[in-house]
C-alpha positions in Angstrom: 16.2 6.8 -3.0 18.6 4.0 -2.2 18.3 0.5 -3.7 17.6 -1.0 -0.2 14.4 1.1 0.2 11.2 -0.9 0.9 7.7 0.5 0.2 4.6 -1.6 0.3 0.8 -1.2 0.4 -0.7 -3.7 2.7 -4.2 -4.9 3.7 -5.0 -7.1 6.7 -8.3 -8.9 7.1 -9.5 -12.3 8.4 -6.1 -12.7 10.1 -4.3 -12.6 6.7 -2.0 -9.9 5.3 -1.6 -9.2 1.6 1.0 -6.7 0.4 2.2 -5.1 -2.9 5.6 -3.5 -3.2 6.0 -0.2 -5.1 8.8 2.3 -5.7 9.2 6.1 -5.4 10.7 7.2 -8.6 10.7 11.0 -9.2 8.7 14.1 -8.4 5.1 14.0 -9.7 5.5 10.4 -10.9 2.5 9.0 -9.0 2.4 5.3 -8.2 -0.9 3.5 -7.8 -0.3 0.2 -6.1 -3.4 -2.0 -5.9 -4.5 -5.0 -3.9 -7.5 -6.5 -5.7 -10.3 -8.8 -4.5 -9.8 -8.6 -0.8 -12.5 -10.8 0.8 -13.6 -9.3 4.2 -15.3 -11.9 6.3 -15.0 -10.6 9.8 -16.1 -7.0 9.0 -12.6 -5.6 9.8 -10.1 -4.3 7.2 -6.8 -2.5 8.0 -4.9 -0.8 5.1 -1.7 1.1 5.2 1.7 1.8 3.7 5.0 0.7 5.1 8.1 2.7 4.2 11.8 2.1 4.8 13.9 4.8 3.0 17.2 6.5 3.5 17.4 9.9 5.3 17.1 12.0 2.1 14.0 10.3 0.6 10.6 11.9 0.9 7.1 11.5 -0.5 3.4 11.7 0.3 0.6 9.1 0.6 -3.0 9.9 0.1 -6.3 9.0 -1.6 -6.9 5.4 -0.4 -9.9 4.0 -2.2 -12.0 1.0 -1.5 -14.6 -0.4 -4.0 -17.2 -2.9 -3.0 -17.5 -5.4 -5.8 -20.0 -7.9 -4.3 -21.5 -9.3 -1.1 
């Protein structure tokens, strides 16, 4: 992966976006970026991953988890 690569986990709710950068390192070195304490007021939450990498980079993304911590 090149040094100018950009990877980020993002969450959008209540018209606001929070994001956390992370890096791909090597095979089977799983990353677990986390955005904690997202307060959803309008009943809508969008989560995703943005990736900008060179042509020879690759990886997979799976297992998004949401935990309700309070009302």
